[in-house]
Each structure stands twice: as structure tokens, then as C-alpha cells.
GUKE-131791 format. One record per residue (C-alpha): x, y, z; residue number from 0; residue in three letters. Coordinates in Angstrom, 2 decimals. Example, Ala and Ser with C-alpha at 12.3 -4.5 7.8 and 13.67 -1.06 7.14 Angstrom:
! GUKE-131791
c1->12.30; c2->-4.50; c3->7.80; seq->0; type->ALA
c1->13.67; c2->-1.06; c3->7.14; seq->1; type->SER
! end
This chain:
! GUKE-131791
c1->68.22; c2->132.53; c3->149.79; seq->0; type->MET
c1->71.86; c2->132.55; c3->148.85; seq->1; type->ALA
c1->73.65; c2->135.40; c3->147.19; seq->2; type->LYS
c1->77.22; c2->135.04; c3->146.13; seq->3; type->PHE
c1->79.85; c2->137.57; c3->145.80; seq->4; type->SER
c1->81.80; c2->137.90; c3->142.45; seq->5; type->PRO
c1->84.98; c2->137.29; c3->144.14; seq->6; type->LYS
c1->83.65; c2->133.85; c3->145.85; seq->7; type->THR
c1->82.36; c2->132.91; c3->142.35; seq->8; type->ILE
c1->85.67; c2->133.45; c3->140.69; seq->9; type->GLU
c1->87.58; c2->131.64; c3->143.12; seq->10; type->LYS
c1->85.42; c2->128.54; c3->143.22; seq->11; type->HIS
c1->85.30; c2->128.44; c3->139.15; seq->12; type->ILE
c1->89.33; c2->129.09; c3->138.89; seq->13; type->ARG
c1->89.67; c2->126.32; c3->141.54; seq->14; type->ARG
c1->87.21; c2->123.65; c3->139.77; seq->15; type->LYS
c1->87.46; c2->124.60; c3->136.33; seq->16; type->HIS
c1->91.12; c2->126.28; c3->135.60; seq->17; type->PRO
c1->90.69; c2->125.82; c3->132.14; seq->18; type->GLY
c1->87.56; c2->127.85; c3->131.65; seq->19; type->CYS
c1->88.43; c2->131.13; c3->129.70; seq->20; type->PRO
c1->88.72; c2->134.23; c3->131.17; seq->21; type->ASP
c1->85.65; c2->135.78; c3->129.14; seq->22; type->PHE
c1->83.44; c2->132.64; c3->130.19; seq->23; type->ALA
c1->84.44; c2->133.18; c3->134.02; seq->24; type->VAL
c1->83.40; c2->136.88; c3->133.66; seq->25; type->ALA
c1->79.96; c2->135.69; c3->131.82; seq->26; type->PHE
c1->79.24; c2->133.13; c3->134.31; seq->27; type->PHE
c1->80.16; c2->135.51; c3->137.42; seq->28; type->ILE
c1->77.24; c2->138.15; c3->135.76; seq->29; type->ALA
c1->74.79; c2->135.52; c3->135.41; seq->30; type->GLU
c1->75.32; c2->133.82; c3->138.81; seq->31; type->ILE
c1->75.12; c2->137.16; c3->140.79; seq->32; type->THR
c1->71.71; c2->138.28; c3->139.20; seq->33; type->LYS
c1->70.17; c2->135.43; c3->140.83; seq->34; type->LYS
c1->69.16; c2->134.42; c3->144.41; seq->35; type->ASP
c1->69.82; c2->130.70; c3->145.01; seq->36; type->TRP
c1->67.72; c2->129.25; c3->147.37; seq->37; type->LYS
c1->68.91; c2->126.13; c3->148.91; seq->38; type->ASP
c1->72.07; c2->126.15; c3->146.53; seq->39; type->ALA
c1->75.53; c2->125.68; c3->147.06; seq->40; type->SER
c1->78.26; c2->127.60; c3->145.02; seq->41; type->ILE
c1->79.17; c2->124.79; c3->143.12; seq->42; type->GLY
c1->75.42; c2->124.02; c3->142.26; seq->43; type->LYS
c1->74.70; c2->127.55; c3->141.14; seq->44; type->ALA
c1->78.12; c2->127.38; c3->138.98; seq->45; type->VAL
c1->77.01; c2->123.99; c3->137.53; seq->46; type->GLY
c1->73.37; c2->124.99; c3->136.93; seq->47; type->ILE
c1->74.79; c2->128.23; c3->135.21; seq->48; type->THR
c1->77.38; c2->126.46; c3->133.29; seq->49; type->MET
c1->74.98; c2->123.70; c3->132.14; seq->50; type->GLN
c1->72.21; c2->126.29; c3->130.94; seq->51; type->THR
c1->74.56; c2->128.61; c3->129.27; seq->52; type->THR
c1->76.33; c2->125.84; c3->127.34; seq->53; type->LEU
c1->73.18; c2->124.12; c3->126.14; seq->54; type->ARG
c1->71.36; c2->127.15; c3->124.74; seq->55; type->HIS
c1->74.57; c2->128.89; c3->123.23; seq->56; type->SER
c1->76.83; c2->126.15; c3->122.41; seq->57; type->MET
c1->74.78; c2->123.31; c3->121.04; seq->58; type->THR
c1->71.63; c2->122.93; c3->118.55; seq->59; type->ASP
c1->69.22; c2->122.46; c3->121.57; seq->60; type->TYR
c1->67.17; c2->125.38; c3->120.77; seq->61; type->ASP
c1->66.82; c2->124.40; c3->116.93; seq->62; type->GLN
c1->65.94; c2->121.10; c3->118.13; seq->63; type->MET
c1->63.07; c2->122.17; c3->120.18; seq->64; type->LEU
c1->62.01; c2->124.49; c3->117.29; seq->65; type->LEU
c1->61.51; c2->121.57; c3->114.96; seq->66; type->VAL
c1->59.51; c2->119.79; c3->117.66; seq->67; type->GLY
c1->61.73; c2->117.32; c3->119.18; seq->68; type->MET
c1->60.91; c2->116.46; c3->123.06; seq->69; type->ASP
c1->63.00; c2->118.73; c3->125.41; seq->70; type->ARG
c1->64.24; c2->115.39; c3->127.23; seq->71; type->GLU
c1->65.73; c2->113.96; c3->123.82; seq->72; type->GLU
c1->67.08; c2->117.20; c3->122.87; seq->73; type->ALA
c1->68.76; c2->117.46; c3->126.33; seq->74; type->ARG
c1->69.93; c2->113.73; c3->125.84; seq->75; type->ARG
c1->71.41; c2->114.45; c3->122.74; seq->76; type->ARG
c1->73.54; c2->117.68; c3->123.36; seq->77; type->VAL
c1->74.53; c2->116.44; c3->126.87; seq->78; type->GLN
c1->77.86; c2->114.63; c3->125.71; seq->79; type->PRO
c1->78.93; c2->117.94; c3->124.00; seq->80; type->LYS
c1->78.26; c2->119.99; c3->127.53; seq->81; type->ILE
c1->79.89; c2->117.31; c3->129.46; seq->82; type->ASN
c1->83.09; c2->117.32; c3->126.99; seq->83; type->ALA
c1->83.44; c2->121.42; c3->127.17; seq->84; type->MET
c1->83.03; c2->121.23; c3->131.24; seq->85; type->ILE
c1->85.54; c2->118.58; c3->131.22; seq->86; type->ALA
c1->88.14; c2->120.43; c3->129.43; seq->87; type->SER
c1->87.55; c2->122.96; c3->131.61; seq->88; type->TRP
c1->88.62; c2->121.03; c3->134.50; seq->89; type->LYS
c1->92.16; c2->120.77; c3->133.05; seq->90; type->LYS
c1->94.81; c2->123.59; c3->133.33; seq->91; type->ARG
c1->95.59; c2->125.35; c3->130.28; seq->92; type->THR
c1->99.30; c2->125.66; c3->129.41; seq->93; type->THR
! end
């Protein structure tokens, strides 16, 4: 099982996602350090955490599920928004 240190996680996020807001970096660090990541690289742990957090907090995904939409269809519909948010974080802010 892999457990990543807050410093290692922050270094990875700042290098790969320099436009990620400080509050989001802090949130992701807290979420990632809560878990043991079996057979996962730090990149995979960060990616899964970003995807999950954005899906549930920044899209209508949960509302879609509540009205009976299929999970795969709901994910398909919100994925472009998630991809756009993560892509924007890959660019350094000025």
C-alpha cells in the first residue's frame, strides 16, 4: 500500500497542475493523505481524487443520479466540464 506525504503530493500537483488554486491543492492533499493507495502512483492518486472531487462538487452529476439517470450516462455528460477544469489547471496562471 502506498501512502503519500503531503509534501510529495503538493510538489506533484504544483508541477503538473501549476494553475490549480491554492485552496484546491490543500483540499486534494487532505483527501489523498486520508487513503492508502494500493498499487497506485502519485499521479494516479491525484488524478482519481481530482476527477472524483470535481464530478461531485462542480457538476450536476449527483442531481442526474437522483433523477434516475444511469451512472455511465451521467459521467459521460459531465466529463467534458471536468476535463476543461483540469486542463485549465495545467496552465500556469499569470
